[in-house]
PDB file of N, CA, C and O in Angstrom:
ATOM      1  N   MET A   1     107.790-119.702 178.788  1.00  0.00           N
ATOM      2  CA  MET A   1     107.096-120.666 179.616  1.00  0.00           C
ATOM      3  C   MET A   1     106.540-119.952 180.843  1.00  0.00           C
ATOM      4  O   MET A   1     107.063-118.927 181.280  1.00  0.00           O
ATOM      5  N   ILE A   2     105.484-120.511 181.378  1.00  0.00           N
ATOM      6  CA  ILE A   2     104.780-119.944 182.524  1.00  0.00           C
ATOM      7  C   ILE A   2     104.923-120.888 183.723  1.00  0.00           C
ATOM      8  O   ILE A   2     104.676-122.090 183.621  1.00  0.00           O
ATOM      9  N   MET A   3     105.325-120.316 184.855  1.00  0.00           N
ATOM     10  CA  MET A   3     105.349-121.086 186.097  1.00  0.00           C
ATOM     11  C   MET A   3     104.090-120.719 186.875  1.00  0.00           C
ATOM     12  O   MET A   3     103.828-119.542 187.127  1.00  0.00           O
ATOM     13  N   ARG A   4     103.328-121.715 187.247  1.00  0.00           N
ATOM     14  CA  ARG A   4     102.066-121.525 187.970  1.00  0.00           C
ATOM     15  C   ARG A   4     102.205-122.200 189.327  1.00  0.00           C
ATOM     16  O   ARG A   4     102.489-123.395 189.406  1.00  0.00           O
ATOM     17  N   ILE A   5     102.006-121.441 190.384  1.00  0.00           N
ATOM     18  CA  ILE A   5     102.102-121.991 191.738  1.00  0.00           C
ATOM     19  C   ILE A   5     100.705-121.962 192.350  1.00  0.00           C
ATOM     20  O   ILE A   5     100.102-120.903 192.528  1.00  0.00           O
ATOM     21  N   PHE A   6     100.214-123.147 192.662  1.00  0.00           N
ATOM     22  CA  PHE A   6      98.866-123.313 193.197  1.00  0.00           C
ATOM     23  C   PHE A   6      98.996-123.890 194.599  1.00  0.00           C
ATOM     24  O   PHE A   6      99.645-124.916 194.800  1.00  0.00           O
ATOM     25  N   GLN A   7      98.371-123.223 195.569  1.00  0.00           N
ATOM     26  CA  GLN A   7      98.441-123.698 196.950  1.00  0.00           C
ATOM     27  C   GLN A   7      97.038-123.780 197.531  1.00  0.00           C
ATOM     28  O   GLN A   7      96.173-122.957 197.231  1.00  0.00           O
ATOM     29  N   VAL A   8      96.831-124.790 198.367  1.00  0.00           N
ATOM     30  CA  VAL A   8      95.551-124.922 199.064  1.00  0.00           C
ATOM     31  C   VAL A   8      95.797-125.107 200.549  1.00  0.00           C
ATOM     32  O   VAL A   8      96.792-125.693 200.975  1.00  0.00           O
ATOM     33  N   LEU A   9      94.864-124.591 201.312  1.00  0.00           N
ATOM     34  CA  LEU A   9      94.802-124.829 202.748  1.00  0.00           C
ATOM     35  C   LEU A   9      93.585-125.706 202.959  1.00  0.00           C
ATOM     36  O   LEU A   9      92.457-125.302 202.674  1.00  0.00           O
ATOM     37  N   VAL A  10      93.819-126.898 203.456  1.00  0.00           N
ATOM     38  CA  VAL A  10      92.766-127.892 203.629  1.00  0.00           C
ATOM     39  C   VAL A  10      92.014-127.617 204.933  1.00  0.00           C
ATOM     40  O   VAL A  10      92.605-127.196 205.927  1.00  0.00           O
ATOM     41  N   ARG A  11      90.721-127.858 204.912  1.00  0.00           N
ATOM     42  CA  ARG A  11      89.917-127.696 206.136  1.00  0.00           C
ATOM     43  C   ARG A  11      90.447-128.638 207.227  1.00  0.00           C
ATOM     44  O   ARG A  11      90.847-129.770 206.955  1.00  0.00           O
ATOM     45  N   GLU A  12      90.436-128.149 208.429  1.00  0.00           N
ATOM     46  CA  GLU A  12      90.899-128.960 209.555  1.00  0.00           C
ATOM     47  C   GLU A  12      90.093-130.251 209.631  1.00  0.00           C
ATOM     48  O   GLU A  12      88.866-130.236 209.534  1.00  0.00           O
ATOM     49  N   GLY A  13      90.788-131.354 209.804  1.00  0.00           N
ATOM     50  CA  GLY A  13      90.144-132.662 209.871  1.00  0.00           C
ATOM     51  C   GLY A  13      89.965-133.331 208.518  1.00  0.00           C
ATOM     52  O   GLY A  13      89.549-134.488 208.458  1.00  0.00           O
ATOM     53  N   LYS A  14      90.269-132.630 207.431  1.00  0.00           N
ATOM     54  CA  LYS A  14      90.100-133.167 206.076  1.00  0.00           C
ATOM     55  C   LYS A  14      91.440-133.494 205.414  1.00  0.00           C
ATOM     56  O   LYS A  14      91.484-133.782 204.218  1.00  0.00           O
ATOM     57  N   GLU A  15      92.526-133.451 206.179  1.00  0.00           N
ATOM     58  CA  GLU A  15      93.857-133.656 205.621  1.00  0.00           C
ATOM     59  C   GLU A  15      94.013-135.019 204.949  1.00  0.00           C
ATOM     60  O   GLU A  15      94.540-135.107 203.840  1.00  0.00           O
ATOM     61  N   LYS A  16      93.567-136.063 205.602  1.00  0.00           N
ATOM     62  CA  LYS A  16      93.710-137.415 205.031  1.00  0.00           C
ATOM     63  C   LYS A  16      92.890-137.543 203.748  1.00  0.00           C
ATOM     64  O   LYS A  16      93.377-138.057 202.741  1.00  0.00           O
ATOM     65  N   GLU A  17      91.658-137.079 203.792  1.00  0.00           N
ATOM     66  CA  GLU A  17      90.784-137.176 202.618  1.00  0.00           C
ATOM     67  C   GLU A  17      91.352-136.375 201.442  1.00  0.00           C
ATOM     68  O   GLU A  17      91.354-136.848 200.305  1.00  0.00           O
ATOM     69  N   PHE A  18      91.833-135.156 201.724  1.00  0.00           N
ATOM     70  CA  PHE A  18      92.416-134.366 200.648  1.00  0.00           C
ATOM     71  C   PHE A  18      93.703-135.014 200.155  1.00  0.00           C
ATOM     72  O   PHE A  18      93.966-135.014 198.952  1.00  0.00           O
ATOM     73  N   GLY A  19      94.505-135.562 201.052  1.00  0.00           N
ATOM     74  CA  GLY A  19      95.744-136.232 200.654  1.00  0.00           C
ATOM     75  C   GLY A  19      95.487-137.361 199.667  1.00  0.00           C
ATOM     76  O   GLY A  19      96.239-137.535 198.709  1.00  0.00           O
ATOM     77  N   GLU A  20      94.435-138.121 199.897  1.00  0.00           N
ATOM     78  CA  GLU A  20      94.075-139.202 198.972  1.00  0.00           C
ATOM     79  C   GLU A  20      93.672-138.630 197.612  1.00  0.00           C
ATOM     80  O   GLU A  20      94.083-139.149 196.574  1.00  0.00           O
ATOM     81  N   PHE A  21      92.875-137.572 197.616  1.00  0.00           N
ATOM     82  CA  PHE A  21      92.486-136.915 196.366  1.00  0.00           C
ATOM     83  C   PHE A  21      93.728-136.380 195.639  1.00  0.00           C
ATOM     84  O   PHE A  21      93.870-136.557 194.429  1.00  0.00           O
ATOM     85  N   PHE A  22      94.609-135.736 196.379  1.00  0.00           N
ATOM     86  CA  PHE A  22      95.823-135.134 195.827  1.00  0.00           C
ATOM     87  C   PHE A  22      96.689-136.176 195.125  1.00  0.00           C
ATOM     88  O   PHE A  22      97.123-135.978 193.990  1.00  0.00           O
ATOM     89  N   HIS A  23      96.935-137.295 195.820  1.00  0.00           N
ATOM     90  CA  HIS A  23      97.828-138.325 195.271  1.00  0.00           C
ATOM     91  C   HIS A  23      97.161-139.176 194.188  1.00  0.00           C
ATOM     92  O   HIS A  23      97.807-139.542 193.206  1.00  0.00           O
ATOM     93  N   ASN A  24      95.884-139.491 194.358  1.00  0.00           N
ATOM     94  CA  ASN A  24      95.213-140.412 193.446  1.00  0.00           C
ATOM     95  C   ASN A  24      94.551-139.754 192.243  1.00  0.00           C
ATOM     96  O   ASN A  24      94.357-140.404 191.216  1.00  0.00           O
ATOM     97  N   LYS A  25      94.202-138.477 192.352  1.00  0.00           N
ATOM     98  CA  LYS A  25      93.507-137.826 191.244  1.00  0.00           C
ATOM     99  C   LYS A  25      94.253-136.596 190.710  1.00  0.00           C
ATOM    100  O   LYS A  25      94.517-136.498 189.512  1.00  0.00           O
ATOM    101  N   ALA A  26      94.588-135.662 191.605  1.00  0.00           N
ATOM    102  CA  ALA A  26      95.157-134.385 191.155  1.00  0.00           C
ATOM    103  C   ALA A  26      96.532-134.546 190.503  1.00  0.00           C
ATOM    104  O   ALA A  26      96.764-134.013 189.418  1.00  0.00           O
ATOM    105  N   ILE A  27      97.441-135.270 191.150  1.00  0.00           N
ATOM    106  CA  ILE A  27      98.783-135.425 190.576  1.00  0.00           C
ATOM    107  C   ILE A  27      98.734-136.141 189.229  1.00  0.00           C
ATOM    108  O   ILE A  27      99.325-135.646 188.269  1.00  0.00           O
ATOM    109  N   PRO A  28      98.055-137.287 189.116  1.00  0.00           N
ATOM    110  CA  PRO A  28      97.990-137.935 187.789  1.00  0.00           C
ATOM    111  C   PRO A  28      97.329-137.047 186.725  1.00  0.00           C
ATOM    112  O   PRO A  28      97.759-137.037 185.572  1.00  0.00           O
ATOM    113  N   LEU A  29      96.290-136.306 187.111  1.00  0.00           N
ATOM    114  CA  LEU A  29      95.628-135.414 186.150  1.00  0.00           C
ATOM    115  C   LEU A  29      96.609-134.376 185.628  1.00  0.00           C
ATOM    116  O   LEU A  29      96.721-134.181 184.418  1.00  0.00           O
ATOM    117  N   MET A  30      97.316-133.714 186.527  1.00  0.00           N
ATOM    118  CA  MET A  30      98.231-132.656 186.100  1.00  0.00           C
ATOM    119  C   MET A  30      99.393-133.220 185.289  1.00  0.00           C
ATOM    120  O   MET A  30      99.805-132.605 184.306  1.00  0.00           O
ATOM    121  N   LYS A  31      99.922-134.357 185.670  1.00  0.00           N
ATOM    122  CA  LYS A  31     101.038-134.950 184.932  1.00  0.00           C
ATOM    123  C   LYS A  31     100.629-135.383 183.527  1.00  0.00           C
ATOM    124  O   LYS A  31     101.475-135.487 182.638  1.00  0.00           O
ATOM    125  N   GLY A  32      99.342-135.634 183.325  1.00  0.00           N
ATOM    126  CA  GLY A  32      98.867-136.057 182.012  1.00  0.00           C
ATOM    127  C   GLY A  32      98.265-134.943 181.179  1.00  0.00           C
ATOM    128  O   GLY A  32      97.704-135.208 180.116  1.00  0.00           O
ATOM    129  N   THR A  33      98.368-133.707 181.634  1.00  0.00           N
ATOM    130  CA  THR A  33      97.739-132.588 180.941  1.00  0.00           C
ATOM    131  C   THR A  33      98.638-132.047 179.837  1.00  0.00           C
ATOM    132  O   THR A  33      99.817-131.767 180.053  1.00  0.00           O
ATOM    133  N   GLU A  34      98.056-131.907 178.652  1.00  0.00           N
ATOM    134  CA  GLU A  34      98.796-131.375 177.513  1.00  0.00           C
ATOM    135  C   GLU A  34      99.227-129.935 177.791  1.00  0.00           C
ATOM    136  O   GLU A  34      98.448-129.125 178.293  1.00  0.00           O
ATOM    137  N   GLY A  35     100.465-129.639 177.460  1.00  0.00           N
ATOM    138  CA  GLY A  35     100.997-128.298 177.657  1.00  0.00           C
ATOM    139  C   GLY A  35     101.838-128.147 178.906  1.00  0.00           C
ATOM    140  O   GLY A  35     102.564-127.164 179.058  1.00  0.00           O
ATOM    141  N   ILE A  36     101.743-129.122 179.805  1.00  0.00           N
ATOM    142  CA  ILE A  36     102.554-129.058 181.024  1.00  0.00           C
ATOM    143  C   ILE A  36     103.911-129.677 180.742  1.00  0.00           C
ATOM    144  O   ILE A  36     104.015-130.799 180.245  1.00  0.00           O
ATOM    145  N   VAL A  37     104.948-128.918 181.070  1.00  0.00           N
ATOM    146  CA  VAL A  37     106.328-129.366 180.883  1.00  0.00           C
ATOM    147  C   VAL A  37     106.813-130.095 182.123  1.00  0.00           C
ATOM    148  O   VAL A  37     107.521-131.097 182.026  1.00  0.00           O
ATOM    149  N   GLN A  38     106.427-129.586 183.297  1.00  0.00           N
ATOM    150  CA  GLN A  38     106.862-130.190 184.558  1.00  0.00           C
ATOM    151  C   GLN A  38     105.822-129.933 185.640  1.00  0.00           C
ATOM    152  O   GLN A  38     105.197-128.874 185.681  1.00  0.00           O
ATOM    153  N   VAL A  39     105.648-130.919 186.515  1.00  0.00           N
ATOM    154  CA  VAL A  39     104.757-130.809 187.669  1.00  0.00           C
ATOM    155  C   VAL A  39     105.560-131.164 188.911  1.00  0.00           C
ATOM    156  O   VAL A  39     106.187-132.222 188.981  1.00  0.00           O
ATOM    157  N   LEU A  40     105.533-130.271 189.886  1.00  0.00           N
ATOM    158  CA  LEU A  40     106.205-130.515 191.161  1.00  0.00           C
ATOM    159  C   LEU A  40     105.163-130.427 192.267  1.00  0.00           C
ATOM    160  O   LEU A  40     104.872-129.332 192.749  1.00  0.00           O
ATOM    161  N   PRO A  41     104.588-131.568 192.682  1.00  0.00           N
ATOM    162  CA  PRO A  41     103.593-131.541 193.744  1.00  0.00           C
ATOM    163  C   PRO A  41     104.273-131.448 195.109  1.00  0.00           C
ATOM    164  O   PRO A  41     105.318-132.058 195.337  1.00  0.00           O
ATOM    165  N   GLY A  42     103.668-130.683 196.007  1.00  0.00           N
ATOM    166  CA  GLY A  42     104.214-130.533 197.345  1.00  0.00           C
ATOM    167  C   GLY A  42     103.206-130.975 198.391  1.00  0.00           C
ATOM    168  O   GLY A  42     102.088-130.464 198.448  1.00  0.00           O
ATOM    169  N   ALA A  43     103.616-131.937 199.224  1.00  0.00           N
ATOM    170  CA  ALA A  43     102.777-132.432 200.314  1.00  0.00           C
ATOM    171  C   ALA A  43     103.147-131.696 201.599  1.00  0.00           C
ATOM    172  O   ALA A  43     104.235-131.129 201.697  1.00  0.00           O
ATOM    173  N   PRO A  44     102.256-131.701 202.578  1.00  0.00           N
ATOM    174  CA  PRO A  44     102.486-130.954 203.808  1.00  0.00           C
ATOM    175  C   PRO A  44     103.708-131.430 204.592  1.00  0.00           C
ATOM    176  O   PRO A  44     104.096-132.597 204.546  1.00  0.00           O
ATOM    177  N   ARG A  45     104.288-130.482 205.305  1.00  0.00           N
ATOM    178  CA  ARG A  45     105.347-130.782 206.277  1.00  0.00           C
ATOM    179  C   ARG A  45     104.712-130.692 207.656  1.00  0.00           C
ATOM    180  O   ARG A  45     103.594-130.197 207.801  1.00  0.00           O
ATOM    181  N   SER A  46     105.419-131.166 208.655  1.00  0.00           N
ATOM    182  CA  SER A  46     104.859-131.194 210.004  1.00  0.00           C
ATOM    183  C   SER A  46     104.525-129.797 210.540  1.00  0.00           C
ATOM    184  O   SER A  46     103.632-129.657 211.376  1.00  0.00           O
ATOM    185  N   ASP A  47     105.230-128.766 210.069  1.00  0.00           N
ATOM    186  CA  ASP A  47     104.951-127.414 210.557  1.00  0.00           C
ATOM    187  C   ASP A  47     103.783-126.744 209.828  1.00  0.00           C
ATOM    188  O   ASP A  47     103.340-125.668 210.230  1.00  0.00           O
ATOM    189  N   SER A  48     103.288-127.366 208.770  1.00  0.00           N
ATOM    190  CA  SER A  48     102.118-126.839 208.043  1.00  0.00           C
ATOM    191  C   SER A  48     101.309-128.012 207.488  1.00  0.00           C
ATOM    192  O   SER A  48     101.238-128.194 206.272  1.00  0.00           O
ATOM    193  N   PRO A  49     100.700-128.807 208.371  1.00  0.00           N
ATOM    194  CA  PRO A  49     100.067-130.073 207.950  1.00  0.00           C
ATOM    195  C   PRO A  49      98.840-129.948 207.074  1.00  0.00           C
ATOM    196  O   PRO A  49      98.340-130.955 206.572  1.00  0.00           O
ATOM    197  N   ARG A  50      98.336-128.727 206.874  1.00  0.00           N
ATOM    198  CA  ARG A  50      97.124-128.553 206.065  1.00  0.00           C
ATOM    199  C   ARG A  50      97.404-127.897 204.720  1.00  0.00           C
ATOM    200  O   ARG A  50      96.462-127.577 203.995  1.00  0.00           O
ATOM    201  N   GLU A  51      98.668-127.686 204.363  1.00  0.00           N
ATOM    202  CA  GLU A  51      99.018-126.997 203.120  1.00  0.00           C
ATOM    203  C   GLU A  51      99.570-127.958 202.072  1.00  0.00           C
ATOM    204  O   GLU A  51     100.501-128.720 202.335  1.00  0.00           O
ATOM    205  N   PHE A  52      98.984-127.908 200.892  1.00  0.00           N
ATOM    206  CA  PHE A  52      99.436-128.681 199.744  1.00  0.00           C
ATOM    207  C   PHE A  52      99.718-127.689 198.621  1.00  0.00           C
ATOM    208  O   PHE A  52      99.148-126.599 198.595  1.00  0.00           O
ATOM    209  N   SER A  53     100.599-128.065 197.691  1.00  0.00           N
ATOM    210  CA  SER A  53     100.881-127.150 196.588  1.00  0.00           C
ATOM    211  C   SER A  53     101.277-127.897 195.325  1.00  0.00           C
ATOM    212  O   SER A  53     101.652-129.069 195.347  1.00  0.00           O
ATOM    213  N   PHE A  54     101.178-127.166 194.226  1.00  0.00           N
ATOM    214  CA  PHE A  54     101.682-127.609 192.930  1.00  0.00           C
ATOM    215  C   PHE A  54     102.511-126.472 192.354  1.00  0.00           C
ATOM    216  O   PHE A  54     102.078-125.320 192.372  1.00  0.00           O
ATOM    217  N   VAL A  55     103.675-126.776 191.852  1.00  0.00           N
ATOM    218  CA  VAL A  55     104.394-125.869 190.979  1.00  0.00           C
ATOM    219  C   VAL A  55     104.334-126.534 189.607  1.00  0.00           C
ATOM    220  O   VAL A  55     104.796-127.660 189.423  1.00  0.00           O
ATOM    221  N   MET A  56     103.760-125.822 188.660  1.00  0.00           N
ATOM    222  CA  MET A  56     103.605-126.370 187.315  1.00  0.00           C
ATOM    223  C   MET A  56     104.305-125.453 186.321  1.00  0.00           C
ATOM    224  O   MET A  56     104.225-124.230 186.428  1.00  0.00           O
ATOM    225  N   VAL A  57     104.975-126.042 185.376  1.00  0.00           N
ATOM    226  CA  VAL A  57     105.585-125.273 184.301  1.00  0.00           C
ATOM    227  C   VAL A  57     104.810-125.610 183.028  1.00  0.00           C
ATOM    228  O   VAL A  57     104.729-126.764 182.605  1.00  0.00           O
ATOM    229  N   TRP A  58     104.244-124.555 182.435  1.00  0.00           N
ATOM    230  CA  TRP A  58     103.453-124.688 181.212  1.00  0.00           C
ATOM    231  C   TRP A  58     104.279-124.212 180.033  1.00  0.00           C
ATOM    232  O   TRP A  58     105.077-123.284 180.162  1.00  0.00           O
ATOM    233  N   ASP A  59     104.092-124.844 178.884  1.00  0.00           N
ATOM    234  CA  ASP A  59     104.855-124.443 177.701  1.00  0.00           C
ATOM    235  C   ASP A  59     104.441-123.077 177.166  1.00  0.00           C
ATOM    236  O   ASP A  59     105.225-122.414 176.486  1.00  0.00           O
ATOM    237  N   SER A  60     103.202-122.648 177.469  1.00  0.00           N
ATOM    238  CA  SER A  60     102.733-121.340 176.991  1.00  0.00           C
ATOM    239  C   SER A  60     101.484-120.922 177.746  1.00  0.00           C
ATOM    240  O   SER A  60     100.816-121.744 178.374  1.00  0.00           O
ATOM    241  N   LEU A  61     101.183-119.657 177.677  1.00  0.00           N
ATOM    242  CA  LEU A  61      99.944-119.148 178.253  1.00  0.00           C
ATOM    243  C   LEU A  61      98.744-119.733 177.512  1.00  0.00           C
ATOM    244  O   LEU A  61      97.703-119.987 178.117  1.00  0.00           O
ATOM    245  N   ALA A  62      98.885-119.942 176.224  1.00  0.00           N
ATOM    246  CA  ALA A  62      97.795-120.521 175.431  1.00  0.00           C
ATOM    247  C   ALA A  62      97.438-121.918 175.937  1.00  0.00           C
ATOM    248  O   ALA A  62      96.257-122.256 176.023  1.00  0.00           O
ATOM    249  N   SER A  63      98.433-122.727 176.271  1.00  0.00           N
ATOM    250  CA  SER A  63      98.170-124.068 176.805  1.00  0.00           C
ATOM    251  C   SER A  63      97.484-124.003 178.156  1.00  0.00           C
ATOM    252  O   SER A  63      96.556-124.765 178.426  1.00  0.00           O
ATOM    253  N   LEU A  64      97.939-123.094 179.001  1.00  0.00           N
ATOM    254  CA  LEU A  64      97.318-122.919 180.316  1.00  0.00           C
ATOM    255  C   LEU A  64      95.856-122.518 180.157  1.00  0.00           C
ATOM    256  O   LEU A  64      94.983-123.079 180.820  1.00  0.00           O
ATOM    257  N   LYS A  65      95.584-121.549 179.281  1.00  0.00           N
ATOM    258  CA  LYS A  65      94.211-121.109 179.046  1.00  0.00           C
ATOM    259  C   LYS A  65      93.356-122.223 178.446  1.00  0.00           C
ATOM    260  O   LYS A  65      92.163-122.307 178.739  1.00  0.00           O
ATOM    261  N   ALA A  66      93.940-123.067 177.622  1.00  0.00           N
ATOM    262  CA  ALA A  66      93.190-124.187 177.048  1.00  0.00           C
ATOM    263  C   ALA A  66      92.727-125.149 178.147  1.00  0.00           C
ATOM    264  O   ALA A  66      91.692-125.801 178.012  1.00  0.00           O
ATOM    265  N   PHE A  67      93.491-125.230 179.220  1.00  0.00           N
ATOM    266  CA  PHE A  67      93.151-126.121 180.329  1.00  0.00           C
ATOM    267  C   PHE A  67      92.168-125.483 181.308  1.00  0.00           C
ATOM    268  O   PHE A  67      91.195-126.125 181.703  1.00  0.00           O
ATOM    269  N   VAL A  68      92.404-124.229 181.709  1.00  0.00           N
ATOM    270  CA  VAL A  68      91.587-123.603 182.757  1.00  0.00           C
ATOM    271  C   VAL A  68      90.613-122.550 182.250  1.00  0.00           C
ATOM    272  O   VAL A  68      89.722-122.131 182.989  1.00  0.00           O
ATOM    273  N   GLY A  69      90.767-122.119 181.009  1.00  0.00           N
ATOM    274  CA  GLY A  69      89.906-121.074 180.471  1.00  0.00           C
ATOM    275  C   GLY A  69      90.587-119.718 180.507  1.00  0.00           C
ATOM    276  O   GLY A  69      91.713-119.582 180.984  1.00  0.00           O
ATOM    277  N   GLU A  70      89.892-118.733 180.000  1.00  0.00           N
ATOM    278  CA  GLU A  70      90.451-117.382 179.902  1.00  0.00           C
ATOM    279  C   GLU A  70      90.786-116.795 181.270  1.00  0.00           C
ATOM    280  O   GLU A  70      91.742-116.030 181.394  1.00  0.00           O
ATOM    281  N   ASP A  71      90.025-117.139 182.282  1.00  0.00           N
ATOM    282  CA  ASP A  71      90.241-116.612 183.635  1.00  0.00           C
ATOM    283  C   ASP A  71      91.287-117.466 184.360  1.00  0.00           C
ATOM    284  O   ASP A  71      90.998-118.079 185.388  1.00  0.00           O
ATOM    285  N   TYR A  72      92.486-117.495 183.820  1.00  0.00           N
ATOM    286  CA  TYR A  72      93.533-118.348 184.380  1.00  0.00           C
ATOM    287  C   TYR A  72      94.086-117.813 185.694  1.00  0.00           C
ATOM    288  O   TYR A  72      94.798-118.538 186.389  1.00  0.00           O
ATOM    289  N   GLN A  73      93.784-116.571 186.058  1.00  0.00           N
ATOM    290  CA  GLN A  73      94.320-115.980 187.289  1.00  0.00           C
ATOM    291  C   GLN A  73      93.494-116.343 188.524  1.00  0.00           C
ATOM    292  O   GLN A  73      93.904-116.054 189.648  1.00  0.00           O
ATOM    293  N   THR A  74      92.352-116.963 188.326  1.00  0.00           N
ATOM    294  CA  THR A  74      91.527-117.421 189.440  1.00  0.00           C
ATOM    295  C   THR A  74      91.849-118.888 189.707  1.00  0.00           C
ATOM    296  O   THR A  74      91.880-119.692 188.776  1.00  0.00           O
ATOM    297  N   PRO A  75      92.090-119.247 190.975  1.00  0.00           N
ATOM    298  CA  PRO A  75      92.387-120.657 191.268  1.00  0.00           C
ATOM    299  C   PRO A  75      91.138-121.529 191.131  1.00  0.00           C
ATOM    300  O   PRO A  75      90.180-121.385 191.891  1.00  0.00           O
ATOM    301  N   HIS A  76      91.163-122.413 190.172  1.00  0.00           N
ATOM    302  CA  HIS A  76      90.054-123.335 189.946  1.00  0.00           C
ATOM    303  C   HIS A  76      90.323-124.623 190.721  1.00  0.00           C
ATOM    304  O   HIS A  76      91.467-125.061 190.844  1.00  0.00           O
ATOM    305  N   ILE A  77      89.257-125.218 191.239  1.00  0.00           N
ATOM    306  CA  ILE A  77      89.412-126.508 191.914  1.00  0.00           C
ATOM    307  C   ILE A  77      88.375-127.475 191.381  1.00  0.00           C
ATOM    308  O   ILE A  77      87.318-127.083 190.886  1.00  0.00           O
ATOM    309  N   ASP A  78      88.702-128.726 191.494  1.00  0.00           N
ATOM    310  CA  ASP A  78      87.801-129.800 191.096  1.00  0.00           C
ATOM    311  C   ASP A  78      86.616-129.806 192.071  1.00  0.00           C
ATOM    312  O   ASP A  78      86.816-129.633 193.274  1.00  0.00           O
ATOM    313  N   PRO A  79      85.394-130.000 191.577  1.00  0.00           N
ATOM    314  CA  PRO A  79      84.240-130.051 192.478  1.00  0.00           C
ATOM    315  C   PRO A  79      84.395-131.086 193.598  1.00  0.00           C
ATOM    316  O   PRO A  79      83.849-130.909 194.687  1.00  0.00           O
ATOM    317  N   ALA A  80      85.135-132.158 193.331  1.00  0.00           N
ATOM    318  CA  ALA A  80      85.339-133.196 194.340  1.00  0.00           C
ATOM    319  C   ALA A  80      86.153-132.695 195.524  1.00  0.00           C
ATOM    320  O   ALA A  80      86.070-133.266 196.612  1.00  0.00           O
ATOM    321  N   GLU A  81      86.935-131.645 195.336  1.00  0.00           N
ATOM    322  CA  GLU A  81      87.761-131.141 196.432  1.00  0.00           C
ATOM    323  C   GLU A  81      87.189-129.889 197.086  1.00  0.00           C
ATOM    324  O   GLU A  81      87.714-129.437 198.104  1.00  0.00           O
ATOM    325  N   ALA A  82      86.136-129.326 196.530  1.00  0.00           N
ATOM    326  CA  ALA A  82      85.609-128.049 197.015  1.00  0.00           C
ATOM    327  C   ALA A  82      85.289-128.072 198.508  1.00  0.00           C
ATOM    328  O   ALA A  82      85.621-127.125 199.221  1.00  0.00           O
ATOM    329  N   GLU A  83      84.662-129.118 198.981  1.00  0.00           N
ATOM    330  CA  GLU A  83      84.289-129.181 200.401  1.00  0.00           C
ATOM    331  C   GLU A  83      85.482-129.465 201.314  1.00  0.00           C
ATOM    332  O   GLU A  83      85.370-129.347 202.534  1.00  0.00           O
ATOM    333  N   LEU A  84      86.612-129.835 200.736  1.00  0.00           N
ATOM    334  CA  LEU A  84      87.804-130.158 201.517  1.00  0.00           C
ATOM    335  C   LEU A  84      88.729-128.968 201.704  1.00  0.00           C
ATOM    336  O   LEU A  84      89.583-128.976 202.592  1.00  0.00           O
ATOM    337  N   VAL A  85      88.566-127.941 200.872  1.00  0.00           N
ATOM    338  CA  VAL A  85      89.507-126.828 200.821  1.00  0.00           C
ATOM    339  C   VAL A  85      88.939-125.595 201.516  1.00  0.00           C
ATOM    340  O   VAL A  85      87.819-125.167 201.238  1.00  0.00           O
ATOM    341  N   GLU A  86      89.734-125.035 202.423  1.00  0.00           N
ATOM    342  CA  GLU A  86      89.351-123.812 203.131  1.00  0.00           C
ATOM    343  C   GLU A  86      89.750-122.561 202.344  1.00  0.00           C
ATOM    344  O   GLU A  86      88.995-121.591 202.277  1.00  0.00           O
ATOM    345  N   ALA A  87      90.947-122.598 201.749  1.00  0.00           N
ATOM    346  CA  ALA A  87      91.440-121.439 200.993  1.00  0.00           C
ATOM    347  C   ALA A  87      92.386-121.917 199.903  1.00  0.00           C
ATOM    348  O   ALA A  87      92.961-123.002 199.994  1.00  0.00           O
ATOM    349  N   ARG A  88      92.541-121.084 198.860  1.00  0.00           N
ATOM    350  CA  ARG A  88      93.450-121.424 197.769  1.00  0.00           C
ATOM    351  C   ARG A  88      94.045-120.150 197.186  1.00  0.00           C
ATOM    352  O   ARG A  88      93.422-119.088 197.194  1.00  0.00           O
ATOM    353  N   THR A  89      95.259-120.282 196.685  1.00  0.00           N
ATOM    354  CA  THR A  89      95.925-119.156 196.040  1.00  0.00           C
ATOM    355  C   THR A  89      96.576-119.631 194.751  1.00  0.00           C
ATOM    356  O   THR A  89      96.896-120.809 194.587  1.00  0.00           O
ATOM    357  N   ILE A  90      96.761-118.690 193.850  1.00  0.00           N
ATOM    358  CA  ILE A  90      97.414-118.997 192.576  1.00  0.00           C
ATOM    359  C   ILE A  90      98.305-117.816 192.210  1.00  0.00           C
ATOM    360  O   ILE A  90      97.921-116.659 192.381  1.00  0.00           O
ATOM    361  N   LYS A  91      99.488-118.118 191.709  1.00  0.00           N
ATOM    362  CA  LYS A  91     100.417-117.084 191.246  1.00  0.00           C
ATOM    363  C   LYS A  91     101.044-117.570 189.954  1.00  0.00           C
ATOM    364  O   LYS A  91     101.218-118.771 189.745  1.00  0.00           O
ATOM    365  N   HIS A  92     101.382-116.616 189.083  1.00  0.00           N
ATOM    366  CA  HIS A  92     101.988-116.931 187.791  1.00  0.00           C
ATOM    367  C   HIS A  92     103.263-116.121 187.613  1.00  0.00           C
ATOM    368  O   HIS A  92     103.352-114.970 188.040  1.00  0.00           O
ATOM    369  N   TYR A  93     104.243-116.740 186.977  1.00  0.00           N
ATOM    370  CA  TYR A  93     105.516-116.088 186.714  1.00  0.00           C
ATOM    371  C   TYR A  93     106.013-116.508 185.336  1.00  0.00           C
ATOM    372  O   TYR A  93     105.720-117.609 184.870  1.00  0.00           O
ATOM    373  N   ASP A  94     106.760-115.630 184.696  1.00  0.00           N
ATOM    374  CA  ASP A  94     107.480-116.024 183.491  1.00  0.00           C
ATOM    375  C   ASP A  94     108.705-116.787 183.945  1.00  0.00           C
ATOM    376  O   ASP A  94     109.439-116.323 184.817  1.00  0.00           O
ATOM    377  N   LEU A  95     108.931-117.938 183.369  1.00  0.00           N
ATOM    378  CA  LEU A  95     110.095-118.749 183.734  1.00  0.00           C
ATOM    379  C   LEU A  95     111.337-118.156 183.092  1.00  0.00           C
ATOM    380  O   LEU A  95     111.327-117.833 181.905  1.00  0.00           O
ATOM    381  N   VAL A  96     112.407-118.009 183.863  1.00  0.00           N
ATOM    382  CA  VAL A  96     113.660-117.466 183.365  1.00  0.00           C
ATOM    383  C   VAL A  96     114.780-118.467 183.618  1.00  0.00           C
ATOM    384  O   VAL A  96     114.695-119.306 184.515  1.00  0.00           O
ATOM    385  N   ASP A  97     115.819-118.361 182.817  1.00  0.00           N
ATOM    386  CA  ASP A  97     116.982-119.233 182.984  1.00  0.00           C
ATOM    387  C   ASP A  97     117.979-118.608 183.923  1.00  0.00           C
ATOM    388  O   ASP A  97     119.028-119.194 184.190  1.00  0.00           O
TER     389      ASP A  97
END
């Protein structure tokens, strides 16, 4: 299994708008995606009010690639969120017991 950690830094002043997108579109989309075993969405804390994240566990690299394409190491974002996001990072790990 693959653990994928996706983090975004929201543009200043866009926190509320991105929060609505995150809760109403991104979380339901990821929870309904084939190949995902678990989704752990992370909302900002007071010490980092512009940072949102997802920890996703995928059943296989093939499933992840089926969702994002061959270039799975590049953080992809929905066009609806592009103007809201200042920066994004993505990391992948093999899940271990």
